[in-house]
C-alpha positions in Angstrom: 31.7 21.5 24.3 27.7 20.8 24.0 25.8 22.3 26.5 24.7 20.1 29.6 21.1 18.6 29.4 18.9 20.1 32.0 17.4 18.4 34.7 13.9 18.9 36.0 15.5 20.7 39.0 16.6 23.3 36.3 13.6 23.2 33.9 11.3 26.3 34.9 8.0 25.8 36.1 5.3 25.3 33.1 2.2 27.0 33.9 -1.0 25.4 32.5 -2.7 28.1 30.2 -6.6 28.4 30.4 -8.6 27.7 27.1 -9.6 31.3 27.1 -6.1 32.3 26.2 -5.8 29.4 23.9 -6.0 29.8 20.2 -9.3 28.9 18.7 -8.1 26.1 16.6 -7.3 24.5 19.8 -10.7 25.3 21.4 -13.5 22.6 21.5 -16.7 23.8 19.2 -19.4 25.2 21.5 -22.8 23.0 21.7 -25.5 24.7 19.8 -28.6 25.3 22.2 -31.4 24.4 19.8 -30.2 20.8 19.6 -29.2 20.5 16.4 -25.7 19.1 17.1 -27.2 15.9 17.7 -29.5 15.8 14.9 -26.0 16.0 12.6 -24.3 13.5 14.6 -27.0 11.0 13.6 -27.1 12.2 10.0 -23.4 11.4 9.8 -23.9 7.8 11.2 -26.2 7.3 7.8 -24.4 6.2 5.0 -25.4 6.3 1.3 -25.4 2.9 0.0 -24.4 3.9 -3.2 -21.5 6.2 -2.4 -18.2 4.4 -2.8 -15.3 4.6 0.1 -12.7 6.7 -0.9 -9.3 4.8 -0.8 -6.4 6.8 0.6 -3.5 7.5 -2.0 -1.2 4.3 -1.7 2.0 6.2 -3.5 3.7 9.4 -2.9 6.9 10.9 -4.3 9.3 11.6 -1.1 10.7 15.0 -0.6 13.9 15.7 -2.5 12.9 14.2 -5.7 13.8 15.5 -9.3 12.9 14.9 -12.5 15.3 12.2 -13.2 15.5 11.0 -9.8 12.9 10.4 -7.1 12.4 8.0 -4.5 8.7 6.5 -4.0 6.8 5.5 -0.8 4.3 2.8 -1.4 1.8 2.0 1.5 1.1 -1.8 2.4 3.3 -3.3 0.1 6.6 -5.5 1.0 9.5 -7.1 -0.3 6.9 -9.2 -3.2 6.2 -6.2 -5.1 9.4 -4.1 -4.5 11.5 -7.0 -5.6 9.3 -7.4 -9.1 9.3 -3.7 -9.5 12.9 -3.2 -9.6 13.6 -6.4 -11.9 11.1 -4.9 -14.3 12.1 -1.4 -14.0 15.8 -2.0 -14.5 15.2 -3.9 -17.8 14.3 -0.4 -18.9 17.3 1.0 -21.0 16.5 4.5 -19.8 16.9 3.5 -16.3 20.1 4.3 -14.7 19.5 3.0 -11.3 16.4 0.9 -9.3 16.2 -0.3 -5.7 13.8 -0.8 -3.0 14.0 -0.7 0.9 11.5 -1.7 3.5 12.6 0.8 6.2 11.3 -1.3 9.2 9.6 -4.6 9.5 7.0 -3.1 11.7 6.2 -0.5 9.0 3.7 -1.4 6.0 6.1 0.7 4.1 8.2 0.1 0.8 10.5 2.9 -0.5 11.7 2.5 -4.2 14.3 4.8 -5.8 14.6 5.3 -9.6 17.4 7.4 -11.1 16.9 7.6 -15.1 19.2 9.1 -17.8 17.9 12.4 -19.4 15.6 11.0 -21.9 12.9 10.1 -19.3 11.7 10.9 -15.9 11.6 8.6 -13.0 7.5 9.1 -12.8 7.5 7.7 -16.2 9.9 4.7 -15.8 7.8 3.7 -12.5 4.4 4.0 -14.5 6.2 2.1 -17.5 7.3 -0.6 -14.9 4.2 -1.1 -13.2 2.4 -1.6 -16.9 4.9 -4.0 -17.6 4.8 -6.2 -14.7 0.8 -6.1 -15.1 1.3 -7.5 -18.5 4.0 -10.0 -17.4 1.3 -11.2 -14.7 -1.3 -11.4 -17.5 1.0 -13.7 -19.5 1.8 -15.9 -16.7 -1.7 -16.2 -15.5 -3.1 -17.0 -19.0 -0.5 -19.9 -19.5 -0.9 -21.2 -16.1 -4.8 -21.8 -16.4 -4.1 -23.1 -19.9 -1.9 -25.7 -18.9 -3.9 -26.6 -15.7 -7.0 -27.2 -18.3 -4.7 -29.3 -20.6 -3.5 -31.1 -17.3 -6.9 -31.7 -16.4 -8.3 -33.0 -19.7 -5.7 -35.8 -20.1 -7.7 -39.3 -19.8 -5.4 -40.3 -17.3 -6.6 -37.2 -15.0 -10.0 -38.0 -15.3 -9.6 -42.0 -14.5 -7.8 -41.1 -11.2 -10.3 -38.7 -10.3 -13.2 -41.2 -10.8 -11.1 -43.9 -8.7 -10.8 -41.2 -6.1 -14.6 -40.4 -5.9 -15.4 -44.3 -5.9 -13.1 -44.9 -3.1 -14.6 -42.0 -1.3 -18.1 -43.2 -1.9 -17.1 -46.7 -0.6 -15.4 -45.4 2.5 -18.7 -43.3 3.5 -20.5 -46.6 3.2 -18.5 -48.6 5.3 
């Protein structure tokens, strides 16, 4: 039978430790007497305009992964990338399984699980999937802009735009 949970009355009194007894890593750094601490703070506030801000890594391999089966955590990603990437990766014949999950709606994370056959690694399948998805997006964007330019170039569209502009001018004059 499990032990019973201690109540506040059963718990021993905790004694607060003085800072002298605390490990040095938990202690605040001592202030320098010559005033250099203030000067260091001022220098930290100045930023080099040419220095690029380093963006934190947004993908990591979760613990418990092997060469052919791995879980990846994407930060600041959701269903849009997860479903598209899952679809593209599953088109790879070397991939046995691929799925994504959003752990919790309030967390800005997406987990992707990839299992491959022995012919490739999960990391290589992810890299190929990301590249294939980028290539697909490039093709779709190129086709979109081509069709948009073709649509706007028709004489009917040019005439409609001219009529709309004339109506707006007449409405402003009234």
